[in-house]
N, C-alpha and C positions, 0 to 999 in steps of 0.2 A: 092337280100338280102343286098347288100351293100347300096342300097337306103334306106332301113329301118334303118340301123345303122346310117345313116347320120341324120335321123329325130329323133333319140332318144338321149336325153341328160341325163346323170346320174350325180347327185350331192351327195357327201358324201356317196357314195356306196349304199345308199338305197332310195334315192329320184330320181324318174325317171320322166322326162318331155318328152312328145311326141308332135311333131309338127303336129297336125292333121289339116286338112282343116276346115275352118269355115262352119257351116251348110248353105245351100243355103238360107234359110229364113232370116238368119242374113245378108248375103250379099245383098239380095234384099232389106231388110230394110235400110241398109246403103246406097246403091246406090239410092234408092227411096228418102231418106232424103236429099241427096246431090242434086238430080234433083229438088225436091220440093223447097229447099232453093234457088237454082239458079232462078227458075221460079218466086218465091215470090219476091226475090230481084229485078228482072227485072220489074215485074209488079208494085211494090211499088215505086222504085226510078226512073225508066225510063219512065213508062207510067203514073204513079200516079193513079193506078186503085183503091187503097184502101184509103178511107178517114181517116184522123187522128181522133182518138176518141174524142179529145177535139173539133174539128170542128163539128162533128156529134152532140155532146152534146149541143154546142152553138146553132146549127140550131133547134134542138128539143126544147130547152128552149125558143127560140125566138117564135116558133109557139105556145107553151103553153102560153107565156105572151100575144101574140096577141089574143088568145082565151079568156084569162082572161079579157083583156081590152074590148073585144067585149061584153062579158056578164056583166061585172061590170061597164062599162062606164068610168073606170079609165084610167089613162095614163100609158104609158110604162115606165119602169125604164131607166135611162140614159144609162146604160150598154147595154141594148137591142137595143136602138136607135143607139148607136155607132156601135154595131155589125151589125145592119141592113145596116148601111152606108158603110160597107165593103163587102156586098153581091151584086155582080153585077146585079143579076136579080131584086133585090129590088130597086136598084138605077135606073135601066132602067125603071121600073114601075113608080117610083117617077118622073122621067124625063117626062114621058108621062102625068102623072097627072098634073105636073107643067105646061106643054105646053098647056093643055086643060083648066085649071082652073085659073092659076096664072099669066100666061104670059101677059095677057091683062093689068094688073096693074104693074107688076114687070119686064116687057120685057122678051123676050124669053131667053136671057142670064142671067137674074136675076139682071141686072144693074139698075133697077128702072125706073119707068115711073110715074104713079100716086102714086104708092106705093114706099117704100124706096128701096134702093140698098141692095140686099141680098148677094152681093159678097165681100163686104168690112168687116172690123172688128167691125163696129159700129152697135149696135142693139138697137132699141127703147124699146123693151120689153124683153130683155135678149137674149143672143146668146148661152146659154147652151142648150143641146139637149131637155131637158124637157120644157124649155121656148119656144123653136121653135115649139115643138109638141103642146103645149098649145095654142100658137097663131094661128096655123093652124086649130086645132080642134075646139077651142072655139071662135076664131075670136077676133077682137077688134072693137066693135061697135062704140066707140067714134072716131075712125080713119077711119071708113068705110070699115074695113076688115070683110067680112062675116065669120060666123062659118061654116067651111067646114065639120066638123065631122058628122053631121046628113046626109049630102048629099053624102059624099064620103065613109063613114064607116072607121072603125079603121085601117084596113089594108092599104088602100090607103093614109090615113093621115100619117101613119107611113112611108110608102114608100116615100111620098113627103118630110117628115122630113129628111129621109135618103139622099135624093137627095140634099136638102138644106145644109146638113152638108158637102157634097162633094164640093159644089160650094162656100161655106163660105171661105173667105180669098183669093179668086182668083183675085179679083179686076179687073173686065173686063174693057177694054177701053171704054170711053164714058159714064161710069156709073154716077149716081147722086152722089153728094158729100156726105160724111158720115153724118148720122143723128143718134142721140142717143149716147149710151155709148160704148166705146171700150171694147170688151170682149177678154180675152186671150184664 
């Protein structure tokens, strides 16, 4: 009986508060929430299991823009090309495309052979992402650069452009001297 009196609090002679145990379902919900939060935090911050929404959105928009470019024959916007240059899979694909189609004229490291040096800051036809994409896709017949768009397709041209954006400004040793206009 003394235990019950310890659990009862009386205020102002008519207000009674009793310390009852929480229902089990409340306790399970509380402990389950704490366990879920710990597992979620570990998976997000330590393992990186959940992709950030903005990253997922950018990847989806990039695939939509690639599909639009395939259907409409238009070029990709500069933001999409820059985003693609930060995607390791696309850069690796672009490196393979470059090695198989571009290295004969621009060297394997992009330093320039018959074609210009692609690793310096000077560009003959513009060094902005859209200019590079256009040069690869449409070619420059007057300079002997073939149009790779019809042969490679939009996805591989975009991947090659992404790779070129990653080697731009690296200035490989033994490269050709700068040709064209310096681009910032």
